[in-house]
C-alpha positions in Angstrom: 111.9 24.7 36.7 115.1 26.4 36.0 118.6 25.5 34.8 121.9 26.7 36.1 124.0 28.5 33.4 127.1 27.8 35.6 126.5 24.0 35.6 128.9 22.1 33.3 126.3 19.5 32.5 124.3 19.8 29.2 120.8 21.3 29.5 119.1 18.0 28.8 121.0 16.4 31.6 120.2 19.2 34.0 116.5 19.0 33.1 116.5 15.2 33.7 118.2 15.7 37.0 115.7 18.4 38.1 112.7 16.1 37.3 114.3 13.2 39.1 115.2 15.4 42.1 111.6 16.8 42.1 110.2 13.3 42.2 112.5 12.2 45.0 111.9 15.3 47.2 108.2 15.5 46.6 108.1 18.8 44.7 107.0 16.8 41.6 104.7 14.1 43.1 103.5 11.1 41.1 100.8 12.1 38.7 102.2 15.7 38.2 101.7 16.8 34.6 104.9 18.2 33.1 104.7 21.2 30.7 104.5 20.3 27.0 107.9 20.1 25.3 107.6 23.4 23.3 106.3 25.4 26.2 109.0 24.2 28.6 111.7 24.8 25.9 110.5 28.3 25.4 110.4 29.0 29.1 113.9 27.7 29.6 115.3 29.2 26.4 116.1 25.8 25.0 115.5 24.1 21.7 112.5 21.9 21.7 114.7 18.9 20.7 116.7 19.3 23.9 113.6 19.1 26.1 112.2 16.2 24.0 115.5 14.3 24.4 115.3 14.8 28.2 111.7 13.6 28.3 112.5 10.5 26.1 115.4 9.6 28.5 113.2 10.1 31.6 110.5 7.9 30.0 113.1 5.2 29.2 114.2 5.3 32.8 110.6 4.9 34.1 110.6 8.4 35.7 107.8 9.8 33.6 105.2 8.4 31.3 103.7 10.0 28.2 100.0 9.6 27.6 99.8 10.8 24.0 98.0 14.1 23.7 97.3 14.2 27.4 101.0 14.9 28.0 103.8 13.6 30.1 103.4 12.8 33.8 105.7 12.0 36.7 105.5 8.3 37.7 105.7 7.0 41.2 109.1 5.8 42.5 107.6 2.5 43.6 105.2 0.2 41.7 102.5 0.2 44.5 102.3 4.0 44.5 102.2 4.0 40.7 99.2 1.6 40.8 97.5 3.7 43.4 98.0 6.8 41.2 96.5 5.0 38.3 93.5 3.9 40.4 93.0 7.4 41.7 93.1 8.7 38.1 90.4 6.2 37.0 88.3 7.1 40.1 88.6 10.9 39.4 87.6 10.4 35.7 84.5 8.4 36.8 83.5 10.9 39.5 83.8 13.7 36.9 81.6 11.7 34.5 79.0 11.3 37.3 79.1 15.0 38.1 79.9 14.5 41.8 81.7 17.4 43.4 85.3 16.6 44.5 84.6 17.3 48.2 81.8 14.8 48.3 83.8 12.2 46.4 86.6 12.5 48.9 84.1 12.0 51.8 82.9 8.9 50.0 86.4 7.5 49.7 87.2 8.3 53.3 84.1 6.4 54.4 85.1 3.4 52.3 88.7 3.4 53.5 87.4 3.5 57.1 85.2 0.5 56.4 88.1 -1.6 55.0 90.3 -1.3 58.1 
């Protein structure tokens, strides 16, 4: 992520716009974990408060969600996709707990999806 020094908008507004644009064009798909505030601030040469402000405003707008110490994540643009991402997250956590390799887990899901059609 980068900001444009020639842009008249404040850095927090540019950052909000970049995240919203990334969600819309698919470069930041639902479920993408955003960098921690301090790390992104350092990378962009901004104050941590500026990035934190942008994250708060994005969360208030429903563009991202913060999950405590786990970080901030891009939310889906529509509720159905958001629910699907949440279900996928729960499934991935359970599969990891079971010790099943990701490739095999995907095969199992594909087989079940094929059955439900």
